[in-house]
N, C-alpha and C positions, 0 to 999 in steps of 0.2 A: 671563250668563243668568239672570234672575231667575224665580220663579214666578208666572203671568199669575193673575188671578181665575177665569176659568174651571177652572181646572186647581186651583186650590187649595177651588174650591166642591166639585168633583169629589170630592176627597181627603177635606173633611170629611162629603159626603156616603156615601162608602166606607167612613170612619171609624164614623159613626153605625152602618149595617147591621151590620159586623163585629163593633161593640161589642155590638150586642143578639143576635146569632148566637152570638158567647163567651159570654155571660152562659146564654143557652139550653143551650149545652154543657157549662157549670160549668168553662171554660178561662178562665184571665188573659187579659183582652183585649188588656194589651200581645204576648201569643203570637199571638193570633189574628191583631193588624194586621199584626205582622210575617210571619207567615205567607202573609196574604194579599200584601202588596206584593212578596214573593217571586212567589207565582205572576202577579201581575200582571205582571213582571217578565220571568218566562219566556215567557209568553204575547207579550211584546211589546206588551203595553196601554201600558205607561209608561216606555219604552226612552228616551222624551225629555225626561224628568220630571228637573231636576237638584237637587241639592242643594245651595244657595247657602248659602257660610257664614255672611254676613251675616245670612240669613233664620233658619236655626239657631241661631245665637249671641246676634245681639242682638233678634228677635223671640219666638221659641219658649222661650228661657232665663229670661230675667227671671221672668213669672211663676210659672215654678215653683219658683225659688229664695225668690221673694217669700212664696207661699201657705206652703210649709215651713216660713218662719221666723214667718209672721204667726200660725200656728195650733200654734205650739208654746208649750205653756204653762210658764211659767217656776216656778211652783209645784209642777210636777212634777217640771221639769230639773233644778232646783236640787238635789235630793238625789241625783243623777247625774252634775252637773256635772265632778268630778273625774275618773269614769270614763271621761265621755263625750271630755273634753279630752286626757286622757293617748292614747286610743286614734284620735283626730282628728289628733295629733300625731305623737307618738312612733311610735303605729302606722305611720301613711301613711308616715313615713320609712322604718322596718323593712320594709313591704309593698314601698314603691318602690326600695329598696335591694337588695331579694332579687331583683326582677324586672329592675332595670338590670344587676345584675351578671351575672344568668343571660343574658339577652341580647347582654349585651357578650362571653362566655365562651364561649357556644353557637353564636351567630348571627354572631357578627361585627361586632356594630354598634358603632361609636366611643362615646366615653363620653356625649359632649353628647346623640346621638339614643338611648341608652338610658335614659339619665336622665330625659329629656322624657318617654319613653315609660312608664317608671316611674312619673313622678307624675302623669301624665292616667289611665293605667290605675288609678292607685288611686283615684279617685273614684268612690264607689259611687252607686247609685241603683236603691231597693228598691219600685219600683214595685208592681212583681208580687207580692213577698212582703206588703208593708204590706196591700196589696188583698186577699189571701189571706185573713190574719190578722183583717182586718176581716169578711169572710164567715162566717170560723168563731168570730168573738167573742171573739179574744184582747185581750186590755186590758192585762194586767201588765207588769212590768217587761221583758221581751222584746222587746214592741211599741214601747216607747219608747225603751230601747235603741239598736233599730235604726234608729228614724227620727231621734232626735237625732243620734247617731253619723254617722249617713249625711250630715246637715246641714252638719254641722261639718266632718265630713271634705272635702265637696266645697269647701268654704272653703279649706280647707288646702290642699287638691291644685293649685285654681286659684292660690293664692299661691305655690306651689313652682314651677308650671308656669311664673309669669310672672316669679318671679327667676331661673329656670335660661335662661330666653329673655333677660333683661335682664345677667345678669352672665357668660353665658356665649357664647349664638350661636353662631359657627360657631368659636370660639376657645378656648382653656383657660378652665378656671374657678379662680379664687382665691377664699381663703377670706375675705379682707378683701372683695373686691367682691360676693361672696355676702351675707356681712353687710350691708353697707349699702344692697344692692337689697331686702333681705329687711325691714328696718326703713320704708325708703320705700314698701314696696308693702304690708304691711300696716299702718304710720299710715296712709298716705295713704288705702288702702281704707276703713278703718275711719271715717276723719275725714269721706270723701265719703259714707258711709251715714248717719252719724250727723248731718249736717247736712242732708241730704234728708230725713230721716226726723222729724226737729226741726222743719223749714218747714212738711213737711205735715200733722203733728200739729195743730201753730198754726192753719192755714187749717182744717182738717176743725173746730177747736174753734170758729172764729167760723162754722158753718154748721151750720143744719137742715134743710138739704135731702139727703136720703139719696142723690141722683144726683151732687150734687156732692161727697159725702164719698168715695163709691165713685171718683169721677174723681181726687180728689187722692190716694187708695190707688192706685192704678191709675199714677198719673206716678212716685208715689214709688217704687214697683216698677223702672218703666223708667228714669227720670230717675238714680237712683243708680247702676244699672248703666253708664247713657251715660256718666255723667259720669265715672267712674271709670276706664272704656277708653280715653275722650278725653284723660285724664293719662297712659295707658299701666300702670294699677294694675289690679287686680282686680275686674272688675264682680260676680263673684259673691259675693265677701266685702262688697262693700260693698251688696248688694241685702239679702244675707244679715242684715247688722247695722241695715238700714233695716227689716226685716220684727220683728226679735226686739225693736226700740227701739220701735216703734210700737205691738206689741201688749202691750207694760209702760205705755206710757205713755197708750195708749187705754184702759185701766182704769180713767181718772178721768173717766170718763163723757163724754169727748170726743164720743164716736162713738155717736149714737143709737142705739136698738133697731131701728129701721127701717135706719139705716145699715149697723150691723152684718151684718144679715140679706141686705142689697142686698150688701155687700162681699163676704161670703162666699159667695154665689153667682154673683156675676160670676168670681170667682177661682176657684170651683170649675168652671164653664163654661170659662173659659180654660186651664186646668191639665189639662180633657179635651181639648180641642183641641188644645192643646200636645203632650201625648204622643202623641193620637192620630196626627198629622201626623209625628212624630218616630221615631215604630214603623213607620208605614206607608214613609215615605223611606228608613229603615234596610233594610226587606225589597225595596224596589226597588233600591236601590243592591247590596245583596248578591247579587240575582240577575243583576247587571251588571258587577261586579266580576272580574278575571281572576285566579284564585288558582293557577293553574297553575303547577307546580312549587315551590310556596310550603308544602309540607305539612310538612315539619321546622320551618320557621318559625312556622308556625301554633301545630302540636301544642306546640311549646317556648316559646310565647308563653301561651298557655292554662294549662297546667302550672305555668309559672312565676307567672302572676298567682295562679293558686288557693294554691299552696304561699306566696307572699308575703303573702296575706291571712291563712292560716293561722297563719302564723309571727308575725304582727303580734298579731292579737287572741290568742293564747293566750300568748304571751311575756309580752305589755302585761299580762294579766289577772294573771299569777304576782304582781305588787306589790299587789294586794287580796286575796291568798289568806286573809290572816291578819287583814284588818280587816272592819268592817261593810258595806264594801262590794264586799265579794267577791263576784264574778261567776260564778254554779253552771256546770257545765261544761255544761249543757244549754243554757243562753243565748250560751256561747261557740260551740256550736255552731252555732244559728243566725246569729249573727254572721258566722259563717265563709261558710256556704252562702247565706245572704240577700244578701249582699253584690253583689249584682247591677251591670253597669256599663251605663251606658245614656247620656242624652243629652249632659251633660257630657262624659265621655271622649270622645264621638264629636266634639264641637264644640270640643274643644282639638283633639284630632289636625288634623281639617279645617282648622285656625286656625293649623297651625305652617306658619313660613315656607318658599318655595322653597328657600331656602339649608341648610334643615338636611339633613344627610343622611341617607338612607333613611327619607324623608318618605313615601314610597310604600309602603314595606313596613310603615312604623309604622301607616299609614291603615288598610293591609286588616288588621293583626295585631289592630289595636282594633276594627275591622268584626266579625272571625271571633271575639274575646273576647266581644262586645257580642250576639252570636246565639246564643253558646255559653250564656252567662248566662240569655237571655229563654228560648231552648228546653228546654234540659238542667236548670238550676238553677229556672228559674220554673215549669216542669212538674211537678218534684219535690218544691218545696217543702209541699204540703198533706201530701204522705205523710210527709215529714221532720215536720213538725209535729206530727203525729198519733203518730208513732213516738215523739217525745221527749216525749210526753205533755204538750206545751204547752198544747194547747186545753182540757183539762180541770182544769189547775191555775189557769190564768190565766185563765179567761174567767168572767165574773159568775155 
């Protein structure tokens, strides 16, 4: 069952009103929206509203990923690319391994379920944190590392998730099979993103109509995602590739000034709507899910996810301790506490095949961790930023 147009309009209306109220109360709007969703669910106002996985994964996710990639400046990123790639690859492996091992030994999950959970929950979504940093005027390395690492981290998590599904399924996982699947998913996804991005860029370069330019950019976002998914690859990595590639190609005046403004405004609005719907739906689903008898599993999942993130960040940053790329402990703390979970983790969890063991527990644990990150980490990030002195050091 999907979401009807009437329900969609009501959700967007509620999102706008809650966002206005959250801004007046100086609360991250993601927190306000999730809280509103829980309230609606407890009052049974939205008990019949589903969270269709196709709508969440194929409609709401692509503009979020593309927008983040499209607005990531290479001239800023290239100085930090080594740190970002290490954290998004080795860091993700460490984080997923810690979480998976803990859920296997403590919760009794089999390895394939635990590994899939470790991979999907390693995907970070620092929407509330970046919003708080913008409000506080933080423009320095802390914000750049958090945004860039989150984007590449999402791509790595999505690839790891796809590889595990392709190579493992319900059977055992072999190293050779994993290697072949990794090469296929990584190479294929990058190729899909590059192909769609270059075609869209060439079409944009032939037009001077800002509406047409914006349309091609939107097609690139969804086209790269859907093409990769159709081929059983990673839509997230493909869309990220298209966004990053187009952002650099379009520096050569292919996109007119009016087209740039229109594209930025369109994706800014699409991102707002997508995030708003996701957080509202998260709240509604939280209120409806039955967590009875799962306190131990959920607590373990939350603590292991935090531990995995901490080990990944602190351990990998040691590699740069004696170099010019050294990451300060202040920035490391922000990367750990600012590594919220959100849309991608939830979309991947809901997309798990029914044949995966512990599927329902994985989805419930993912909901619980997303809720924890929104309400606990999201609400405390501003005091943490002030306590670390980041706003006064990095602000212009």
